[in-house]
DODO-340129 format. One record per atom (N, C-alpha, C, O): residue number from 1; x, y, z; atom name. Coordinates in Angstrom, 2 decimals, decimal comma. Example, Ala and Ser with C-alpha at 12.3 -4.5 7.8 and 13.67 -1.06 7.14 Angstrom:
+-----+---------+---------+---------+------+
| seq |      px |      py |      pz | atom |
+-----+---------+---------+---------+------+
|   1 |   13,19 |   -5,69 |    7,80 |    N |
|   1 |   12,30 |   -4,50 |    7,80 |   CA |
|   1 |   13,20 |   -3,30 |    7,80 |    C |
|   1 |   14,24 |   -3,32 |    8,46 |    O |
|   2 |   12,85 |   -2,25 |    7,08 |    N |
|   2 |   13,67 |   -1,06 |    7,14 |   CA |
|   2 |   12,90 |    0,03 |    7,87 |    C |
|   2 |   13,41 |    1,14 |    8,04 |    O |
+-----+---------+---------+---------+------+
% end
This chain:
+-----+---------+---------+---------+------+
| seq |      px |      py |      pz | atom |
+-----+---------+---------+---------+------+
|   1 |  -51,05 |   22,09 |  105,13 |    N |
|   1 |  -50,25 |   20,87 |  105,07 |   CA |
|   1 |  -48,78 |   21,25 |  105,08 |    C |
|   1 |  -48,38 |   22,28 |  104,54 |    O |
|   2 |  -48,02 |   20,40 |  105,67 |    N |
|   2 |  -46,59 |   20,67 |  105,73 |   CA |
|   2 |  -45,90 |   20,22 |  104,45 |    C |
|   2 |  -46,50 |   19,53 |  103,62 |    O |
|   3 |  -44,66 |   20,60 |  104,29 |    N |
|   3 |  -43,91 |   20,26 |  103,09 |   CA |
|   3 |  -43,73 |   18,75 |  102,96 |    C |
|   3 |  -43,74 |   18,21 |  101,85 |    O |
|   4 |  -43,56 |   18,06 |  104,08 |    N |
|   4 |  -43,40 |   16,60 |  104,06 |   CA |
|   4 |  -44,64 |   15,90 |  103,54 |    C |
|   4 |  -44,54 |   14,90 |  102,82 |    O |
|   5 |  -45,81 |   16,41 |  103,90 |    N |
|   5 |  -47,05 |   15,81 |  103,43 |   CA |
|   5 |  -47,20 |   15,99 |  101,92 |    C |
|   5 |  -47,64 |   15,07 |  101,22 |    O |
|   6 |  -46,83 |   17,16 |  101,42 |    N |
|   6 |  -46,90 |   17,41 |   99,98 |   CA |
|   6 |  -45,95 |   16,49 |   99,23 |    C |
|   6 |  -46,30 |   15,95 |   98,18 |    O |
|   7 |  -44,75 |   16,32 |   99,75 |    N |
|   7 |  -43,77 |   15,44 |   99,10 |   CA |
|   7 |  -44,27 |   14,00 |   99,10 |    C |
|   7 |  -44,17 |   13,31 |   98,09 |    O |
|   8 |  -44,81 |   13,56 |  100,24 |    N |
|   8 |  -45,35 |   12,20 |  100,32 |   CA |
|   8 |  -46,51 |   12,02 |   99,33 |    C |
|   8 |  -46,61 |   11,00 |   98,65 |    O |
|   9 |  -47,40 |   13,03 |   99,26 |    N |
|   9 |  -48,53 |   12,97 |   98,33 |   CA |
|   9 |  -48,03 |   12,91 |   96,88 |    C |
|   9 |  -48,57 |   12,15 |   96,08 |    O |
|  10 |  -47,02 |   13,70 |   96,54 |    N |
|  10 |  -46,47 |   13,70 |   95,19 |   CA |
|  10 |  -45,84 |   12,36 |   94,85 |    C |
|  10 |  -46,00 |   11,87 |   93,73 |    O |
|  11 |  -45,11 |   11,76 |   95,78 |    N |
|  11 |  -44,49 |   10,45 |   95,53 |   CA |
|  11 |  -45,53 |    9,36 |   95,36 |    C |
|  11 |  -45,41 |    8,52 |   94,46 |    O |
|  12 |  -46,54 |    9,36 |   96,20 |    N |
|  12 |  -47,60 |    8,35 |   96,08 |   CA |
|  12 |  -48,35 |    8,51 |   94,76 |    C |
|  12 |  -48,59 |    7,53 |   94,06 |    O |
|  13 |  -48,70 |    9,74 |   94,40 |    N |
|  13 |  -49,42 |    9,99 |   93,14 |   CA |
|  13 |  -48,58 |    9,56 |   91,94 |    C |
|  13 |  -49,09 |    8,93 |   91,02 |    O |
|  14 |  -47,30 |    9,91 |   91,97 |    N |
|  14 |  -46,41 |    9,55 |   90,87 |   CA |
|  14 |  -46,27 |    8,04 |   90,75 |    C |
|  14 |  -46,26 |    7,51 |   89,64 |    O |
|  15 |  -46,16 |    7,35 |   91,89 |    N |
|  15 |  -46,02 |    5,89 |   91,83 |   CA |
|  15 |  -47,30 |    5,23 |   91,35 |    C |
|  15 |  -47,24 |    4,23 |   90,63 |    O |
|  16 |  -48,46 |    5,75 |   91,71 |    N |
|  16 |  -49,72 |    5,17 |   91,23 |   CA |
|  16 |  -49,86 |    5,36 |   89,73 |    C |
|  16 |  -50,19 |    4,42 |   89,01 |    O |
|  17 |  -49,60 |    6,56 |   89,25 |    N |
|  17 |  -49,72 |    6,84 |   87,81 |   CA |
|  17 |  -48,67 |    6,06 |   87,03 |    C |
|  17 |  -48,98 |    5,46 |   86,00 |    O |
|  18 |  -47,42 |    6,07 |   87,52 |    N |
|  18 |  -46,35 |    5,32 |   86,84 |   CA |
|  18 |  -46,63 |    3,83 |   86,81 |    C |
|  18 |  -46,38 |    3,17 |   85,80 |    O |
|  19 |  -47,14 |    3,29 |   87,92 |    N |
|  19 |  -47,49 |    1,87 |   87,96 |   CA |
|  19 |  -48,58 |    1,53 |   86,97 |    C |
|  19 |  -48,55 |    0,48 |   86,34 |    O |
|  20 |  -49,56 |    2,43 |   86,83 |    N |
|  20 |  -50,63 |    2,20 |   85,87 |   CA |
|  20 |  -50,13 |    2,20 |   84,44 |    C |
|  20 |  -50,55 |    1,38 |   83,63 |    O |
|  21 |  -49,22 |    3,11 |   84,13 |    N |
|  21 |  -48,65 |    3,19 |   82,78 |   CA |
|  21 |  -47,84 |    1,93 |   82,49 |    C |
|  21 |  -47,95 |    1,34 |   81,41 |    O |
|  22 |  -47,02 |    1,51 |   83,45 |    N |
|  22 |  -46,22 |    0,29 |   83,25 |   CA |
|  22 |  -47,10 |   -0,94 |   83,10 |    C |
|  22 |  -46,83 |   -1,80 |   82,26 |    O |
|  23 |  -48,16 |   -1,03 |   83,90 |    N |
|  23 |  -49,08 |   -2,17 |   83,79 |   CA |
|  23 |  -49,76 |   -2,18 |   82,43 |    C |
|  23 |  -49,92 |   -3,24 |   81,83 |    O |
|  24 |  -50,16 |   -1,02 |   81,94 |    N |
|  24 |  -50,80 |   -0,93 |   80,64 |   CA |
|  24 |  -49,85 |   -1,37 |   79,53 |    C |
|  24 |  -50,24 |   -2,12 |   78,64 |    O |
|  25 |  -48,61 |   -0,90 |   79,58 |    N |
|  25 |  -47,64 |   -1,28 |   78,55 |   CA |
|  25 |  -47,36 |   -2,78 |   78,57 |    C |
|  25 |  -47,12 |   -3,38 |   77,53 |    O |
|  26 |  -47,40 |   -3,38 |   79,75 |    N |
|  26 |  -47,11 |   -4,81 |   79,85 |   CA |
|  26 |  -48,27 |   -5,67 |   79,38 |    C |
|  26 |  -48,05 |   -6,78 |   78,89 |    O |
|  27 |  -49,50 |   -5,20 |   79,52 |    N |
|  27 |  -50,65 |   -6,06 |   79,25 |   CA |
|  27 |  -51,36 |   -5,79 |   77,93 |    C |
|  27 |  -51,98 |   -6,70 |   77,39 |    O |
|  28 |  -51,29 |   -4,58 |   77,40 |    N |
|  28 |  -52,02 |   -4,24 |   76,17 |   CA |
|  28 |  -51,15 |   -4,59 |   74,97 |    C |
|  28 |  -50,02 |   -4,11 |   74,85 |    O |
|  29 |  -51,68 |   -5,43 |   74,06 |    N |
|  29 |  -50,89 |   -5,79 |   72,88 |   CA |
|  29 |  -50,82 |   -4,65 |   71,88 |    C |
|  29 |  -51,69 |   -3,78 |   71,84 |    O |
|  30 |  -49,77 |   -4,66 |   71,07 |    N |
|  30 |  -49,67 |   -3,67 |   70,00 |   CA |
|  30 |  -50,65 |   -4,06 |   68,90 |    C |
|  30 |  -51,22 |   -5,15 |   68,92 |    O |
|  31 |  -50,85 |   -3,17 |   67,94 |    N |
|  31 |  -51,79 |   -3,48 |   66,86 |   CA |
|  31 |  -51,31 |   -4,68 |   66,06 |    C |
|  31 |  -52,13 |   -5,50 |   65,64 |    O |
|  32 |  -50,01 |   -4,80 |   65,85 |    N |
|  32 |  -49,46 |   -5,92 |   65,09 |   CA |
|  32 |  -49,66 |   -7,23 |   65,84 |    C |
|  32 |  -50,05 |   -8,23 |   65,24 |    O |
|  33 |  -49,41 |   -7,25 |   67,15 |    N |
|  33 |  -49,62 |   -8,46 |   67,94 |   CA |
|  33 |  -51,10 |   -8,85 |   67,94 |    C |
|  33 |  -51,44 |  -10,03 |   67,83 |    O |
|  34 |  -51,96 |   -7,85 |   68,07 |    N |
|  34 |  -53,39 |   -8,12 |   68,05 |   CA |
|  34 |  -53,82 |   -8,71 |   66,72 |    C |
|  34 |  -54,57 |   -9,68 |   66,69 |    O |
|  35 |  -53,34 |   -8,14 |   65,61 |    N |
|  35 |  -53,70 |   -8,62 |   64,28 |   CA |
|  35 |  -53,20 |  -10,05 |   64,07 |    C |
|  35 |  -53,91 |  -10,88 |   63,50 |    O |
|  36 |  -51,97 |  -10,35 |   64,53 |    N |
|  36 |  -51,41 |  -11,69 |   64,35 |   CA |
|  36 |  -52,17 |  -12,75 |   65,14 |    C |
|  36 |  -52,14 |  -13,92 |   64,76 |    O |
|  37 |  -52,83 |  -12,38 |   66,22 |    N |
|  37 |  -53,57 |  -13,34 |   67,03 |   CA |
|  37 |  -54,99 |  -13,58 |   66,52 |    C |
|  37 |  -55,68 |  -14,47 |   67,02 |    O |
|  38 |  -55,43 |  -12,81 |   65,55 |    N |
|  38 |  -56,79 |  -12,97 |   65,02 |   CA |
|  38 |  -56,90 |  -14,24 |   64,20 |    C |
|  38 |  -55,92 |  -14,72 |   63,62 |    O |
|  39 |  -58,11 |  -14,79 |   64,16 |    N |
|  39 |  -58,37 |  -15,94 |   63,29 |   CA |
|  39 |  -58,37 |  -15,47 |   61,84 |    C |
|  39 |  -58,54 |  -14,28 |   61,58 |    O |
|  40 |  -58,17 |  -16,39 |   60,88 |    N |
|  40 |  -58,16 |  -15,98 |   59,46 |   CA |
|  40 |  -59,44 |  -15,27 |   59,03 |    C |
|  40 |  -59,39 |  -14,34 |   58,22 |    O |
|  41 |  -60,58 |  -15,70 |   59,56 |    N |
|  41 |  -61,84 |  -15,06 |   59,19 |   CA |
|  41 |  -61,87 |  -13,60 |   59,67 |    C |
|  41 |  -62,29 |  -12,71 |   58,94 |    O |
|  42 |  -61,42 |  -13,38 |   60,90 |    N |
|  42 |  -61,40 |  -12,01 |   61,43 |   CA |
|  42 |  -60,34 |  -11,16 |   60,74 |    C |
|  42 |  -60,51 |   -9,94 |   60,61 |    O |
|  43 |  -59,25 |  -11,79 |   60,29 |    N |
|  43 |  -58,23 |  -11,04 |   59,54 |   CA |
|  43 |  -58,81 |  -10,54 |   58,22 |    C |
|  43 |  -58,55 |   -9,41 |   57,81 |    O |
|  44 |  -59,60 |  -11,39 |   57,56 |    N |
|  44 |  -60,24 |  -10,97 |   56,31 |   CA |
|  44 |  -61,19 |   -9,81 |   56,56 |    C |
|  44 |  -61,22 |   -8,84 |   55,80 |    O |
|  45 |  -61,96 |   -9,90 |   57,65 |    N |
|  45 |  -62,89 |   -8,83 |   57,98 |   CA |
|  45 |  -62,12 |   -7,53 |   58,30 |    C |
|  45 |  -62,54 |   -6,45 |   57,90 |    O |
|  46 |  -61,02 |   -7,66 |   59,02 |    N |
|  46 |  -60,20 |   -6,50 |   59,36 |   CA |
|  46 |  -59,60 |   -5,87 |   58,10 |    C |
|  46 |  -59,57 |   -4,65 |   57,96 |    O |
|  47 |  -59,13 |   -6,70 |   57,17 |    N |
|  47 |  -58,60 |   -6,19 |   55,91 |   CA |
|  47 |  -59,68 |   -5,45 |   55,12 |    C |
|  47 |  -59,41 |   -4,44 |   54,48 |    O |
|  48 |  -60,90 |   -5,98 |   55,16 |    N |
|  48 |  -62,02 |   -5,34 |   54,47 |   CA |
|  48 |  -62,28 |   -3,95 |   55,07 |    C |
|  48 |  -62,50 |   -2,99 |   54,34 |    O |
|  49 |  -62,25 |   -3,86 |   56,39 |    N |
|  49 |  -62,48 |   -2,58 |   57,06 |   CA |
|  49 |  -61,37 |   -1,59 |   56,72 |    C |
|  49 |  -61,63 |   -0,41 |   56,49 |    O |
|  50 |  -60,14 |   -2,08 |   56,68 |    N |
|  50 |  -59,00 |   -1,21 |   56,34 |   CA |
|  50 |  -59,14 |   -0,67 |   54,92 |    C |
|  50 |  -58,87 |    0,50 |   54,68 |    O |
|  51 |  -59,57 |   -1,52 |   53,98 |    N |
|  51 |  -59,77 |   -1,07 |   52,60 |   CA |
|  51 |  -60,88 |   -0,03 |   52,53 |    C |
|  51 |  -60,78 |    0,94 |   51,77 |    O |
|  52 |  -61,95 |   -0,22 |   53,32 |    N |
|  52 |  -63,03 |    0,76 |   53,33 |   CA |
|  52 |  -62,55 |    2,10 |   53,88 |    C |
|  52 |  -62,95 |    3,15 |   53,38 |    O |
|  53 |  -61,71 |    2,06 |   54,89 |    N |
|  53 |  -61,19 |    3,31 |   55,46 |   CA |
|  53 |  -60,28 |    4,02 |   54,47 |    C |
|  53 |  -60,27 |    5,25 |   54,41 |    O |
|  54 |  -59,54 |    3,26 |   53,70 |    N |
|  54 |  -58,70 |    3,89 |   52,67 |   CA |
|  54 |  -59,58 |    4,53 |   51,61 |    C |
|  54 |  -59,22 |    5,58 |   51,07 |    O |
|  55 |  -60,71 |    3,92 |   51,31 |    N |
|  55 |  -61,65 |    4,49 |   50,35 |   CA |
|  55 |  -62,34 |    5,73 |   50,88 |    C |
|  55 |  -62,80 |    6,57 |   50,10 |    O |
|  56 |  -62,43 |    5,86 |   52,20 |    N |
|  56 |  -63,09 |    7,03 |   52,77 |   CA |
|  56 |  -62,22 |    8,27 |   52,63 |    C |
|  56 |  -62,68 |    9,37 |   52,92 |    O |
|  57 |  -61,00 |    8,10 |   52,20 |    N |
|  57 |  -60,14 |    9,26 |   51,94 |   CA |
|  57 |  -60,75 |   10,12 |   50,85 |    C |
|  57 |  -60,57 |   11,34 |   50,84 |    O |
|  58 |  -61,47 |    9,50 |   49,92 |    N |
|  58 |  -62,12 |   10,28 |   48,88 |   CA |
|  58 |  -63,18 |   11,19 |   49,49 |    C |
|  58 |  -63,41 |   12,30 |   48,99 |    O |
|  59 |  -63,83 |   10,74 |   50,56 |    N |
|  59 |  -64,82 |   11,59 |   51,24 |   CA |
|  59 |  -64,13 |   12,82 |   51,81 |    C |
|  59 |  -64,66 |   13,93 |   51,73 |    O |
|  60 |  -62,96 |   12,64 |   52,39 |    N |
|  60 |  -62,21 |   13,77 |   52,93 |   CA |
|  60 |  -61,83 |   14,73 |   51,81 |    C |
|  60 |  -61,90 |   15,95 |   51,98 |    O |
|  61 |  -61,43 |   14,17 |   50,67 |    N |
|  61 |  -61,08 |   15,03 |   49,54 |   CA |
|  61 |  -62,30 |   15,81 |   49,06 |    C |
|  61 |  -62,17 |   16,98 |   48,69 |    O |
|  62 |  -63,47 |   15,18 |   49,07 |    N |
|  62 |  -64,69 |   15,88 |   48,67 |   CA |
|  62 |  -65,00 |   17,02 |   49,63 |    C |
|  62 |  -65,38 |   18,12 |   49,21 |    O |
|  63 |  -64,85 |   16,76 |   50,92 |    N |
|  63 |  -65,11 |   17,80 |   51,91 |   CA |
|  63 |  -64,11 |   18,95 |   51,78 |    C |
|  63 |  -64,49 |   20,11 |   51,91 |    O |
|  64 |  -62,85 |   18,63 |   51,52 |    N |
|  64 |  -61,85 |   19,68 |   51,33 |   CA |
|  64 |  -62,18 |   20,52 |   50,10 |    C |
|  64 |  -62,05 |   21,75 |   50,14 |    O |
|  65 |  -62,60 |   19,88 |   49,03 |    N |
|  65 |  -62,95 |   20,61 |   47,81 |   CA |
|  65 |  -64,14 |   21,53 |   48,06 |    C |
|  65 |  -64,17 |   22,67 |   47,58 |    O |
|  66 |  -65,13 |   21,04 |   48,80 |    N |
|  66 |  -66,29 |   21,87 |   49,10 |   CA |
|  66 |  -65,90 |   23,03 |   50,00 |    C |
|  66 |  -66,46 |   24,12 |   49,90 |    O |
|  67 |  -64,93 |   22,80 |   50,89 |    N |
|  67 |  -64,46 |   23,88 |   51,77 |   CA |
|  67 |  -63,72 |   24,95 |   51,00 |    C |
|  67 |  -63,83 |   26,13 |   51,34 |    O |
|  68 |  -62,97 |   24,55 |   49,98 |    N |
|  68 |  -62,25 |   25,53 |   49,16 |   CA |
|  68 |  -63,21 |   26,41 |   48,38 |    C |
|  68 |  -62,93 |   27,59 |   48,13 |    O |
|  69 |  -64,36 |   25,83 |   47,98 |    N |
|  69 |  -65,35 |   26,59 |   47,22 |   CA |
|  69 |  -66,27 |   27,39 |   48,14 |    C |
|  69 |  -67,13 |   28,14 |   47,68 |    O |
|  70 |  -66,09 |   27,23 |   49,47 |    N |
|  70 |  -66,91 |   27,90 |   50,47 |   CA |
|  70 |  -68,39 |   27,53 |   50,31 |    C |
|  70 |  -69,25 |   28,40 |   50,30 |    O |
|  71 |  -68,66 |   26,24 |   50,19 |    N |
|  71 |  -70,01 |   25,75 |   50,06 |   CA |
|  71 |  -70,49 |   25,19 |   51,39 |    C |
|  71 |  -69,68 |   24,79 |   52,24 |    O |
|  72 |  -71,79 |   25,18 |   51,57 |    N |
|  72 |  -72,38 |   24,49 |   52,71 |   CA |
|  72 |  -72,46 |   23,02 |   52,34 |    C |
|  72 |  -72,93 |   22,68 |   51,26 |    O |
|  73 |  -72,01 |   22,16 |   53,23 |    N |
|  73 |  -71,93 |   20,74 |   52,92 |   CA |
|  73 |  -73,01 |   19,99 |   53,69 |    C |
|  73 |  -73,08 |   20,06 |   54,92 |    O |
|  74 |  -73,84 |   19,29 |   52,96 |    N |
|  74 |  -74,84 |   18,42 |   53,55 |   CA |
|  74 |  -74,39 |   16,99 |   53,34 |    C |
|  74 |  -73,82 |   16,67 |   52,30 |    O |
|  75 |  -74,63 |   16,12 |   54,31 |    N |
|  75 |  -74,17 |   14,73 |   54,24 |   CA |
|  75 |  -74,72 |   13,99 |   53,04 |    C |
|  75 |  -73,99 |   13,24 |   52,40 |    O |
|  76 |  -76,00 |   14,18 |   52,72 |    N |
|  76 |  -76,58 |   13,46 |   51,59 |   CA |
|  76 |  -76,08 |   13,98 |   50,25 |    C |
|  76 |  -76,05 |   13,23 |   49,28 |    O |
|  77 |  -75,68 |   15,24 |   50,18 |    N |
|  77 |  -75,19 |   15,75 |   48,90 |   CA |
|  77 |  -73,77 |   15,29 |   48,64 |    C |
|  77 |  -73,38 |   15,14 |   47,48 |    O |
|  78 |  -72,99 |   15,07 |   49,67 |    N |
|  78 |  -71,62 |   14,58 |   49,49 |   CA |
|  78 |  -71,64 |   13,12 |   49,08 |    C |
|  78 |  -70,85 |   12,71 |   48,23 |    O |
|  79 |  -72,53 |   12,33 |   49,66 |    N |
|  79 |  -72,53 |   10,90 |   49,35 |   CA |
|  79 |  -73,07 |   10,62 |   47,96 |    C |
|  79 |  -72,73 |    9,59 |   47,38 |    O |
|  80 |  -73,91 |   11,49 |   47,41 |    N |
|  80 |  -74,50 |   11,19 |   46,11 |   CA |
|  80 |  -73,50 |   11,42 |   44,98 |    C |
|  80 |  -73,17 |   10,48 |   44,26 |    O |
|  81 |  -73,03 |   12,63 |   44,83 |    N |
|  81 |  -72,03 |   12,91 |   43,80 |   CA |
|  81 |  -71,42 |   14,27 |   44,08 |    C |
|  81 |  -71,98 |   15,09 |   44,80 |    O |
|  82 |  -70,26 |   14,50 |   43,49 |    N |
|  82 |  -69,58 |   15,77 |   43,69 |   CA |
|  82 |  -70,00 |   16,80 |   42,66 |    C |
|  82 |  -69,71 |   17,98 |   42,82 |    O |
|  83 |  -70,68 |   16,37 |   41,59 |    N |
|  83 |  -71,04 |   17,32 |   40,55 |   CA |
|  83 |  -72,20 |   18,21 |   40,95 |    C |
|  83 |  -72,30 |   19,34 |   40,48 |    O |
|  84 |  -73,09 |   17,73 |   41,82 |    N |
|  84 |  -74,20 |   18,56 |   42,25 |   CA |
|  84 |  -73,74 |   19,46 |   43,38 |    C |
|  84 |  -72,98 |   19,04 |   44,25 |    O |
|  85 |  -74,19 |   20,69 |   43,37 |    N |
|  85 |  -73,76 |   21,61 |   44,40 |   CA |
|  85 |  -74,60 |   21,41 |   45,65 |    C |
|  85 |  -75,78 |   21,07 |   45,56 |    O |
|  86 |  -73,99 |   21,61 |   46,79 |    N |
|  86 |  -74,69 |   21,37 |   48,05 |   CA |
|  86 |  -75,62 |   22,51 |   48,40 |    C |
|  86 |  -76,47 |   22,34 |   49,28 |    O |
|  87 |  -75,50 |   23,65 |   47,75 |    N |
|  87 |  -76,38 |   24,76 |   48,06 |   CA |
|  87 |  -77,71 |   24,64 |   47,34 |    C |
|  87 |  -78,62 |   25,43 |   47,60 |    O |
|  88 |  -77,86 |   23,68 |   46,43 |    N |
|  88 |  -79,11 |   23,52 |   45,72 |   CA |
|  88 |  -80,11 |   22,70 |   46,51 |    C |
|  88 |  -81,21 |   22,44 |   46,01 |    O |
|  89 |  -79,78 |   22,29 |   47,70 |    N |
|  89 |  -80,70 |   21,53 |   48,54 |   CA |
|  89 |  -81,88 |   22,43 |   48,89 |    C |
|  89 |  -81,69 |   23,61 |   49,22 |    O |
|  90 |  -83,08 |   21,89 |   48,81 |    N |
|  90 |  -84,25 |   22,71 |   49,08 |   CA |
|  90 |  -84,23 |   23,13 |   50,54 |    C |
|  90 |  -83,89 |   22,34 |   51,42 |    O |
|  91 |  -84,60 |   24,35 |   50,78 |    N |
|  91 |  -84,55 |   24,89 |   52,12 |   CA |
|  91 |  -85,95 |   25,21 |   52,56 |    C |
|  91 |  -86,36 |   26,37 |   52,56 |    O |
|  92 |  -86,70 |   24,20 |   52,94 |    N |
|  92 |  -88,08 |   24,40 |   53,36 |   CA |
|  92 |  -88,17 |   24,76 |   54,83 |    C |
|  92 |  -89,26 |   24,99 |   55,33 |    O |
|  93 |  -87,04 |   24,81 |   55,53 |    N |
|  93 |  -87,07 |   25,10 |   56,96 |   CA |
|  93 |  -87,24 |   26,58 |   57,24 |    C |
|  93 |  -87,57 |   26,96 |   58,37 |    O |
|  94 |  -87,04 |   27,43 |   56,25 |    N |
|  94 |  -87,23 |   28,85 |   56,43 |   CA |
|  94 |  -86,06 |   29,57 |   57,08 |    C |
|  94 |  -86,24 |   30,67 |   57,60 |    O |
|  95 |  -84,88 |   28,99 |   57,07 |    N |
|  95 |  -83,74 |   29,63 |   57,68 |   CA |
|  95 |  -82,97 |   30,52 |   56,71 |    C |
|  95 |  -81,98 |   31,13 |   57,10 |    O |
|  96 |  -83,39 |   30,60 |   55,49 |    N |
|  96 |  -82,72 |   31,45 |   54,53 |   CA |
|  96 |  -81,60 |   30,72 |   53,81 |    C |
|  96 |  -81,29 |   29,57 |   54,12 |    O |
|  97 |  -81,00 |   31,41 |   52,85 |    N |
|  97 |  -79,99 |   30,77 |   52,02 |   CA |
|  97 |  -78,66 |   30,64 |   52,72 |    C |
|  97 |  -77,78 |   29,91 |   52,24 |    O |
|  98 |  -78,47 |   31,31 |   53,85 |    N |
|  98 |  -77,17 |   31,22 |   54,53 |   CA |
|  98 |  -77,08 |   30,04 |   55,48 |    C |
|  98 |  -76,07 |   29,89 |   56,17 |    O |
|  99 |  -78,08 |   29,21 |   55,53 |    N |
|  99 |  -78,02 |   28,02 |   56,36 |   CA |
|  99 |  -78,74 |   28,20 |   57,68 |    C |
|  99 |  -79,48 |   29,16 |   57,87 |    O |
| 100 |  -78,53 |   27,30 |   58,57 |    N |
| 100 |  -79,21 |   27,29 |   59,86 |   CA |
| 100 |  -78,89 |   28,53 |   60,67 |    C |
| 100 |  -77,74 |   28,75 |   61,05 |    O |
| 101 |  -79,86 |   29,32 |   60,92 |    N |
| 101 |  -79,72 |   30,48 |   61,77 |   CA |
| 101 |  -78,85 |   31,59 |   61,21 |    C |
| 101 |  -78,54 |   32,54 |   61,93 |    O |
| 102 |  -78,44 |   31,50 |   59,98 |    N |
| 102 |  -77,61 |   32,54 |   59,40 |   CA |
| 102 |  -76,23 |   32,62 |   60,04 |    C |
| 102 |  -75,67 |   33,71 |   60,16 |    O |
| 103 |  -75,70 |   31,50 |   60,44 |    N |
| 103 |  -74,42 |   31,51 |   61,16 |   CA |
| 103 |  -73,22 |   31,33 |   60,25 |    C |
| 103 |  -72,11 |   31,14 |   60,74 |    O |
| 104 |  -73,40 |   31,39 |   58,99 |    N |
| 104 |  -72,29 |   31,22 |   58,07 |   CA |
| 104 |  -71,40 |   32,45 |   58,08 |    C |
| 104 |  -71,87 |   33,57 |   57,91 |    O |
| 105 |  -70,12 |   32,23 |   58,29 |    N |
| 105 |  -69,17 |   33,33 |   58,37 |   CA |
| 105 |  -68,52 |   33,55 |   57,03 |    C |
| 105 |  -68,23 |   32,60 |   56,31 |    O |
| 106 |  -68,27 |   34,80 |   56,69 |    N |
| 106 |  -67,50 |   35,09 |   55,48 |   CA |
| 106 |  -66,21 |   35,77 |   55,91 |    C |
| 106 |  -66,20 |   36,64 |   56,78 |    O |
| 107 |  -65,12 |   35,37 |   55,28 |    N |
| 107 |  -63,81 |   35,88 |   55,68 |   CA |
| 107 |  -63,29 |   36,86 |   54,68 |    C |
| 107 |  -62,19 |   37,40 |   54,86 |    O |
+-----+---------+---------+---------+------+
% end
């Protein structure tokens, strides 16, 4: 291909991508605009979801604490309580105490 064809291809590609970005910015509402257009019932539901997500921060803190102790974390052991250790889960699968396939790394 000649240099002119490459330049034309670059200009067309840039205009298509730029046009798409501009169209998206013009048509997609911001989160605040979207929230303001919701009905009161949906706003209450959205507020409920936001409060639940703020509460899930404790789950992140639990996972971080388990990571600091270098424990294997199972989903059911995190949701029950933080006082029980996750390594006490019965291991009837026969993979040994190091977890699935012995892939646990020590640093």
